[in-house]
N, C-alpha and C positions, 0 to 999 in steps of 0.2 A: 504494500500500500504506500502511496505517495505521502511524503512528510510535508510538502509545501503545497499551497493552493494552486500555484501555476503547474506543478507536476501532476496534480490530480486532474486539472483541466486537460493537460496534454494526454493523459491516459484515457480520458473520456473521448477526446478527439480521435485518438488512435483506434479505439474500438469502433467508432462510427465509420472511419475511413476503411477499416478492415472489412466490415460488413458490406459497405458500398462496393469495394473492390471485388469481393467474392461474388456479389450479385452480377457485376459487370463481366467478370471472367466467365461465370456460368452462362450468361446470355450469349457471349461471344462463342463459347465452346459449342452450345447447342445450335447456333446459326451456322457454324463451321460444319457441323455434322449434316445439316440440311443441304448445304452447298455440295458437300462431298457425295451425298446420296443422289442428288440431282445430276451431278457430273457422271457418276457411275451408271445411272439410268438413262443418260443422254437426253435428259429432259430439257425442254425449251426454256423453262423457268430458271435455268442455271445462271444465265446472264444477269437477270434481275436480282436473283439471290446473291450473286457475287458482288453486285453493286451495293446492295444493302449491307453485306458482310464487311466490305471495305470501309464503308462509312462508320459502322459500329466499332470496328477494330481501330480505326484511326482516332476516333473519339476516346476510346479506352486508353490508347497510348498517350494522347494529349493530356488526359487526366492523371496519368501515372499508374493506372491499374496494371498495365503490361508494358514491358520495354518497347521503345520505338522500333528498334531493329527487328524484334520478334514480330511486331505487327506488319512491318513492310515485307518480311520474309513470308509470312502466312499469305498475305495478299498476292505476292508475286508467284508463289507456287500454285495457288488456285487459278490465277489468271493464265499461267502457262498451260495448265491442264485444260482450261476452257478453250484456249486458242488452238491447242492440238486437237480438241474434239470438233471444232468448227471447220477445220481444214479438210 
């Protein structure tokens, strides 16, 4: 337990941020699964899902929930799969 008022506040803020980051990561992960299943099924919705995924991942990286390079790597790999599928 924190001994100072400011340390107690930082502990509360850390808990809130942890919960928020976990929720963001879970939504990103579930959307990534949707994109991957659409790509494997060669679904026409894959392009739209990838656009939505890229937006959500970029926002998560901007907020600090995931590292920026991880976000760009995930987007690039799925975009590569989509472009290979459309050729």
